[in-house]
N, C-alpha and C positions, 0 to 999 in steps of 0.2 A: 593635276599637270603630273607628266610622267617624265624622268629624267633618265638617263643612261651614261653610265661610264665604262669605258672599255680599257681592259688590262691586257696586259701582254698574255699569250697562250690561252686566246679565247674565254678568259675569264671575265664575266661581265656581273654587275650588280644592279638588279632591277627594283624599283620602288612601286609598290602597289599603290595607285592612286587613290584608290576608292576607300582604303583603310588607313594609308598612310603609317602602317605599324609592322610591315613586313618588307625584308629583302630576299633577292633570291640568287643563288650563285649558280651560274652556269658554267660547266666544265664539259668541253668536247673531246668525246671519246674516252671518258673516264667514268666509274660508278662509284669511286670512292670518294666521298665530299665531306668536309667539315667546314664550318664556319663559325665565325664569334663576333659578339656585339659587346659594346663598351660594358664597364663594371655595374652590375644590378645590385651591388650590396649597399648603395646609397640608402640613407634613412629617408623616410617621409614619402610623398606621393610625387617624387620627380619623375617626370615623363621619360621613359628609357627608350633608346634607340630601338629601331625596328628589328624583329627576330630575322635570323638568317632562313633561306630556303636553298634547296638544291635541286637542279633540273637533272633527272635522269631520263634515258631513253624511253620514251611511251609515258613518263609521268612526272611531276613535280611535286616533290615533297619539303616540306618546311621541317627544319631541325627544331626540337622541341626542348632538349637536354640543356638545363641551367649551365653546364661546365662550359658551354660555349660562348657564356658573357666574359669568360676569364682568358680567351685565346682568339688569336688573330691566323686565318689561312695564310700561308706564304706562298705568295705566287710563284708558278714554276717556269723556270727558264726554257727546259725542253719537256716536250710533252711525255717522254719517256721516265722522267724523274718522278720519285715518290711523293706524293701530295703529303705535306708536312704543315704543322700548325706552331705557331710560337706563343709562349706565357706574355700576357701583357705587363706583367708586374718584373718578374726577373729575367726574362727574354730566353728562356731554355726552350728548346725544341723537341717536339714530339710528333710520333706519326699520325696522321689523319685519316688512314686508310678506315673505311668503314668496319672492315672484317677485325681489325685491331681493338675496336670497341674505345668506350670513354673510361674505362676503369682506371686507367694508367694516368688519365686526365685527371680525374676525381681524387686519386691518391696524391697528384702534386698539388692540388689545390688546398688540400690539408696541411700539408708540411712546407708548402712555400714560404720562405723566410720574410718574404716582402709582402704577402697578400694580406695580411690583417693587420700590419704595422702602421698605425696612424701617426706616430710621431717618433722621432729621434730618441726621445726621453726614455721608450722602453726597448731601445738596444742595450744589448750586453756586448762587452766587446771581448772577443776570444781570439786566440792565435792558432794559426795554422800553418805551420812550416815557415814561420817568421812573418808572414803577412797577416795584416788586421780583416779579420771579417765581421758579419753582423749577423746576429741570430735573435730570435723572439722565442721566450720560455712561455709556458701555458701558466697563467696565472693561478695560483693556489691560495684561498682565503685562510686555510688552515697554516700553509707556510708563511703568510703574512704575518698571521698572530703570533706564530713561533718567533721571527725575526723580531717583531716589536717588543715583545716582552723581554728577549734577550738583551735589547737595547735598553731597556728601562734598569734591568738588574744590573748590565756591565757599567753604564754612565751614571746610574744612582739619579735617573730623572723621576720626577713627580707622576704619580698616575694620572694627573690632570693633564699631562703632557698630551695624551692621546685626543684630548677634547680642544685642543687648541685651533684655532679657527685656520691659522696660517699652515700648520702642520696638516690639518685636513685636505686643504686647498691644494697643497703640494703632492700629497697622495692621490688624490683624486685624478689630478691633472697626469700621473704617471699610470694610473688604471682606473678608468671610468667606472668598471664593475665593483670597485672595490667597497667592501661594507666595513664603514667605521664602527668602533667599539666603544664604550664609556670606560671612565675610571674605574667603576666597580667590577667590569668585565675584565679589564687588564689586572686587577688585584686578584681576581679568581684565578686568570691564567699563571699569576706567579705562585699561588699555593699549588695548582696541578704540577708545576714546572718543579716545584721544591718537593712534591711527594714522589714524583717521577725519579729524581735524583737521588732522594733518600732510599728508594730500594735499589737503585744501581749501586751506590756507595755502600749499603748494608751488605750486599752480596760480594763486593770486593774487599770489605773488610773480613767478613767471615772465611773467605777463601783464600785471604794472603798467608804467604807460608811464615812468615815471622810472628813473633808476638807483637802487641802493640803497646807503645808508651804514650801516656797522655801527660799533657800540660794543662793547666787551668789557672783562672785568676776571676777576681771580681772586678765589677765597675758601676758605679753610679751615674745614671744620665742625668742631663739639665733638669729634668721634670722630678727628680730624685728616685726614679725606677731602679732597682738594683738587677744588673744582669750578670750572669756567670757564664763565661767562655772556656770550653772543653775542646781540646784540640788533639788529635790523634796524629802519631807519628809512627810510621812503618815503612819497611823496606820490602819492596814487590818482588814478583817473582824474575823481573830483569834487574835484580840488584839496584833498583833505583829508589833513592829516601823520598817518601812521599809525606805531606803534611795536609792534613785536613780540617777545617772547622767544623767539629761535628754539631756543636751546639751554642746558640747564642741566647741562652734560656734566660727567662725572667725569674730572678732570684728574690723572693719576698724575705722580709725580715723575720727572724734573727738570722745574722750573718755568722753564728757561732759553729764549732766544729762539727757539732752534732747535725745540724741543718746540712751545713756544707757536705759531710759524708752522705747523707743520705741523698742529697741531690745528685752528686757526682755518681754514686753506685746506681740510682735510678735511669740516669742518663746512659750508663754504659750498659745496663741490661736491656734498655730499649732498643740498641743497636746489635744485642747477641754478643758481647764482647768480654763479658765478666770474667770469661774462663780462659782470656786470652792477654789480659794483662801482664805486663812484665815491670814496669815502673811508672812512677808518677813524679813529676817536678813541679814543684810549688815554691813560692817565696817565704819568707821567715816569719810571717805572721803567727802569733802564738795561735791562733785558731786552727792554723793548719796542722800543728804538731798532733793535736786532737784528732782532727779530721783523719790523718792518716794511720792513727792507731785504730781507729774504728773500721776504717776500711780494711785494714789488714784484718781484723777478727773475722769481718764478713767474706773475705776472700779466702780465708784459711779453712773456715766451714766447708768450703766447695773443694778444697785443695787444689786449688788453681795457682797458687804462687811458687816461684823457683826459690828453693833452699828456705822454705819456711818464711817468705817475706825479708829475709836478711838485705835483699838489694832492692827493696822496694820504692824507698822514698830517696829521692835527691832534692837538695836545696839549690834554689836558683843562684847560680854562681855570679850572674850580672848584678844581682840585688846585695849579694855579699861584698863584691867588689866596692859597690857604691857606697855601702856603709863605712868600708874601711878608709876609703879614699876621701869621703867627707870629713872623717876625724883629722885627716892629715890637713887638710886645707884651712880648718879653723885656725891654724898657726900663722898663717899667711893671708888673713881676712883683709888686713889693712892695705897690704900691697896688691891683693887681687882686687880690691875696690879702686885702688888708683889707676891700674890698668884699664879696668872696665870703664871709668871716667875718662881716660885719655882716647877710648876708642869710640865712646859716644861723641866727644866732642869733635873729632875728625870727622864722624857722619852725621853730625848736627846740620851742616848746611853745605851746597855746592861749593860755596866759596872756599870753606874750610878744606874740603875734598881738594880741591886744586891746589891749595897753599901746601898742603900735605904732600901731594904728588911732586911739586917743584922741591920740597926737602929731600923727597925719596930720590930724584933725579940728581941734585947736589950731592948726595951722600954716596952715589954711583951704586945703588940697589935696584933689583929687578921689581919693578911696578907691578908687574903680573901676578904676583904673590898675593891672594887675597887677605884681606886685615878682617878677622872674624871678631863678631861680637856674640857674647856668650849668652846662653838662658841659664840663669844661676842655679836652677834645680836640676841642671844635668851637668854633671862633674866633667864629663868627657868634652863638652862644647866648651868649659872653662879652660880646659888643657889645651883646647886648639886656639882659644883666643891668647892664652899665654904664649903658646909657641910662635904664634903669628906676629905678636907685640915684641916678642926677643928678636925676631929676626929684623923687624923696623926701629930698633932700638936708638940706633944712631939718628934717624929721622925724626923721631920723638923729640930727642934732645936738641936738634937744629929748630925743630919747630918752637920750643920753648925761648929760644934764642931770640927767634925772627916774630913770635906773636905774644904781645905782652898778657893777652886774654888767656892764654894756656898756662894754667897753674897747678896742672894735676900731673905732670911728669914725675914718675918716681925717682928717688934719689940712687945714687950710684950702690949704695948699700942694698936698698929694697931690689934694684935689678939684679943684684947678686943672688939675693934669696929665691927670686922668681927663676932664675937660671938652674939653680940647685933643684928647686922642686921640680922643674919640667924634665929635667934629667932622671929625676927619681922616678916620676909618674909615667914615665913612658913605658915601662914594662906592664905597668896595669893599664894603660890605653891599648897596649896590644892584646892584652888578653881579652879586654871588654869586646874588642872587635872579634877575636876569634870566638867567644862563647855565643856571640848575638846571631849568628849565622842560624838559619833553619832551611837551606837547601843543601847543607853537607853534614856529615857526620861531625859533633862535637864532643863526643864523650871520650875520644881517643886525644882530644887536644887538652883535656883538662888536666891530666897529672902534669905535664911538662909545663904548662903555663902557672900552676899554682905553686909547682916547685921553684920555679925563678922568681916568684915573688915573696915565698918564704926565705930563700936565699939572700935576696935582695935586702928583705927587712933585717935578717940576721947581720949583715955586713954593715946596715946604716947604724944599728943599735951599738955596734962596736966601734963607730966611728970616732974620730978626734974631733969633729964639728959639732959643737954643742946644739946648734939650730937643727941639723939634719937628724942628730942621737934623739932630739926630743921629738921630733914628728915621727920618727920610725917607731919609738917606744910606744906611743900611742897608738899607732896603727897597728903594731903587733899584739897589743892586747885585745884588739877586735878582731884580728886574724886567729888567735888563738882560742876565741868563744867560738868561730865556725869551723875552723880548718885545721884544729890542733891534731885531728886525726883525720887522715885523707879518707875521703867515701871509698869504701870497698869496691863498690860497682864501679867507679870511676877509675881507681886504682887498676882494677882487673881490665877495663878497657883499653889502656895503654898497650897491655900485652899482645892484642890483636892488631897493632899497627906494626908492619913486619920491618920498619924503621927503628923500632923502639924495643919490642918484645920485653921478656921478664928482665933483661941485662938493665934496662933503664930503671926498673923500681929498685933492682938491688945497689945501682949507682946512687941514686938519690938517697936511699936510706943510709948507705954506706957515709954519705956526705953529712947528713943531719943527725944520724943516730949513732953512728960506729958501726963497724963490722959486725954480723951475727946478731943485729938486733931482733927482739921480740916482734916489732912491727912487720919487718920481712917475713918472718915465719908466718905470720898470721895472713899476709896476703898471700903467700903461696899454697897455704892450706886451703883458703877460700876459694882459690883459683879451680883446685883440683876436684874439690867438693862440688863445685858447679858444673864444671866438666862432667865428672861422675853421675850426676843427675841427669844431664841430657842424654848420655849414653843409656841410661835406665829408660829414660822416656821414649827415645826414639826405637828401642828395640832392633839395634843393630849392633854388630860386635865392635866392641869398645877399643879393640887392642887388633894389631896385624904385626905379623911377624917382619914384613917388607914392606918398603914404599919408595916408588921411584921419586928421585930427586928431579924436580923442576925448577924451572928459573922463577925467583921470587920477587922480581921486579916488573911492574907494570908501569911503564913510564909514561909521564904526561906532562906536558908544558904548564898545565892549569891544575887546581886543585885546591883543597883545603890548607894546604901546607903553606900556600902562598900568603896565609894570614900571619906567619910569622916572619919576624925581621930579625935576621940573624946577626946584623950588625949592632944591635941595640944590646946584646948580651951574648957574651963569649963561652958561659958555662956549658954548653952543649958541645962546643968544639972538644972540650975535654973528654965528654963521654963518647964521642967518635974513637977515641983511643982505648976505650974501655970493653974489655970482652973477657971476664973472668968466670962467670956463671956458667955451671956445667951442671946437667941432670945426671944422675946415677946411671950407668949404663947396665942393659939387661937384655935378655935374649928376645923377649917381646916389648914393643914400646908403643904406648898409647899414641893416638893421633896428635894428643896435646904435647906429648914428649917429641914426637917427631918433629913437630912443628918448631918447636923450642930450640932444638938441638941443631937446626939449619942455619947457616949463617944470616945475620942481619943484613937489610939492604941498606944502602948507603942514604942518609938523610938528604944529599943533594939531588937524588933522582926523582923527587917529587912525585911519588906514588900516590895514586887515588886508591884509598883504602877499600873502597867497594868492588872497584875493578879487580882488585888482587883477588879478594875473596870469592868474587865471582868465576875468576880462572882456576882458584883452588878447591871448589867445591865439590869436585869428583875425587880429588885426593883425599880431603879430609870432609867427609859429609857429615859427621857429628859437629866436628869443631865448627865447621862453616855455619851449622845452624845456631850454636851460641855466639858466634862473631855477629851473625845477623842482628840478633837481637840486642846484643849490647851497643852495637853501633849506633842504632836506631834511637838510643836514649838521648834527649836533649838537654843541655846543663843549663838551660836558661828557660823563663817564662817569656821570652820575647814573643815567640809567634803567637801565644795565646793574647798577649797584651797589644800585639799589632790587631787585633781583630776590634778593639775598642776604638781605633782610630777610624775604621770604616763604619762602626755602629755610632761613632758620633757625628759623623757627616750624614747619616741616614736620619738620625734622631736630632737634626738639627731644631732651631725654633720655629721654623715654618712648618715642619712635619712631625713634631713631637706628639702627636695625637695617634700616631699610628699604634695598632696593637702589637703587643709581645710577639705573638705569631707570625705577623708581616714582617717585622724587624729581623726575626730569626730566619725566616725564608729568605729575605733579600740578602743578609750577610752571610749565610751560609752557600747558598745557591752561586752567589759571585764568587765565592772563593773555590768551589767545586768546578765551576764551567770556566773560569778565567784565572784562576791562581792569583798570584802577585804581579800580573802585568800593570806595569805603571803607564798611564795614558800619557802622563808629561814628559816622561823620557821621549816617547816616540811621536809625541805631538808635530814636531817637524817634519818628519816622515810622513806622516798622515796629512799633513798640509801639502806637501809637494805632490802627493798621488791625486788630492781633491785638484790642485791647480792643473795638472795634467787631465784629469777628466772633464774639466770644463773646458781647457783647449779644446779637445777632441769634440766635445759638444758643439762648441760654437764652429769648429771645422766643418763638422757634418751638416750643419745648418747652411754653411756658406757655399758648400760644393755640392754636386750631385753624388749621393751615396752609392749609386749603381757603378760610377765611374772610379769610386775611391780606391786607390792602390797604395797604401802606406805600408812602409817596412817597419816591422816590429823591431827589427834590431836597431835602428836608429834609435828608437823610443826608449829602449832599453839602455842603449849607451848615454843617454841624455840624463837618465835617472841614475844609473850607476857614476856618473860624473860628479855626482854630489858627495861622494866617498863616504856614503853613510855605512859604518862597520856595526852590525848588530851585535857582535860578540863584545864590542867596546861598550855598545850601549848596555847590555845584559851585566856586563862587569861594574858599570857605574852603577846600576841599580843596585846590586847587591852590595857593592861599598859603601853606598848611601844608606841602605837600610841595616847594615850593621854598625854604622855610627850612631845611628838615632835610635839608642837605647832607651827604653822608658825606665827611668828611675823612680822608686815609690818612695 
């Protein structure tokens, strides 16, 4: 049967009745002909529509190019119009003249954004001048495996995750051509990723302009396997403080000083940084003293230590603070236990919580302040518990009157003791928070904080209150054991804070030992000895006849100085008026003398120390090198101890069979690639993004994608209306990490 359909402009389509497989397109007066049939990309033996043919004067030719399966000929409204074709998928129009060829049509088929897309799940949302568009990327099996191993490392997923049937179904739905991998392949990919990052980090460490400081600590897993965490701290070429977990290495027994020294030295040598070490921070275990002595001797043989290792060993200040405070808390164990029982009672049931809330309301207190329950092994959490309980003291007293079952409320005398000890411990709490950071320099904070602690202890030892005098005397014994002599390195570090300089050291020693003390002379001599050695090493002139005076202050509303609460202790306000130290004048002054002669910056300016020295590195090239090395010294081992938290999650009871090599690869690679990013803090933001993606997915399925015209600005305004401030989230993360100090 023959059928005929007539279109305007004398275009007709004829079907060959004998074959049923071809069409012909007739155009009167034209020789440029193009035709197109429906999509032939269907899978299987589905019968395709007939091929197009074109009638030319004197002959009839069938179009054989496969490209015509994707285009429609556009009927001409006027015989003089140019013959054009339209893409069936996206609607783009192209010339259909025979002299134009089919090259442009083939190129369009390859790059058409809708040609091979079989499902909206393959779409990736992009923005183009405020409007949403859709595109399809070329699937790469290598990229897929890279992203998969990143997800395993970042989210601490088990390797069997890749073999879960539900996960495989989701991935197959998104990309039918995907090749699934096994848990052993995923484990192998983690090893390869770790090896790749080792090479990258090794080059970064060997090429960094500063010396490298180390922190280290040991840990035992739930299956009694020993591990040693080794963390590097350095300042990069952009004057940013970097913290990298170099190793989370298996540490077999014995864990004595000799074994620890050999392990640390071998790990440092494997990274090629044994000649770039500046200092190492360890806790106060007796084995660490012998470990440092052995390490010193090994490094001295290579002549790689500054000032013959005089500044090499730093004791963990957070650990020392814990030992000092624990001695003080022994005197109020009964009062602390009573308050702990009070908090437990209130939090014991929902009924008690409601009753306590009523008491808070009746006493006109703000119920939004949290009532903290402590962890007995962490004194800083005990301080927060005591502080919050003191705030609700009236509510507890009211609860005692209204609830006959509540019998653990402290007496007035015990409340008074708790109040005194809280006020006394506040300076220790602030110092602990300042020492526990790993994202900002802490060495310059050491001397002011320890000075305030020593001065506070001295005042309380001479107090007329026998209770506080007894507590301070016991704590002062422990203080003298570790800090009777200030660490020379950390005393020098405060000089490189432009808000303190050497005047602060003189001010402190005058307060503690009187004017012209030997301790002050010792610090000054060590400062110039270290500087002269840096001048000798750098092979640059150590003196200059003149130096332009520039601005000393680099202002910032944020920084490590925010760790200090000026309201808690006003001794530093007296220092602000102190300015008596002067260096001898000479015709030629060194960079150090020129720096010290310049006026101090105001402490209220909130200077970021690293930014200051970044700006001054060309004025004081030798001095800035010394400042770079000293400011990267950590005063606590919190950075190394934090690795045990991650290691403990990886080595839980369900994955304790992991080999030490895999554990090290997971812990270190996560730290290198993703740092200290906390998923918990951003989980709300992530959930919002997932919500919007699901919303768009449903919207795309409900409406025609080709006609979608959504304004990206509206979507952005909806997300921004959530008032999610990343800076505030980062500040919360830092505050939480500073408060969660690991006490040994």
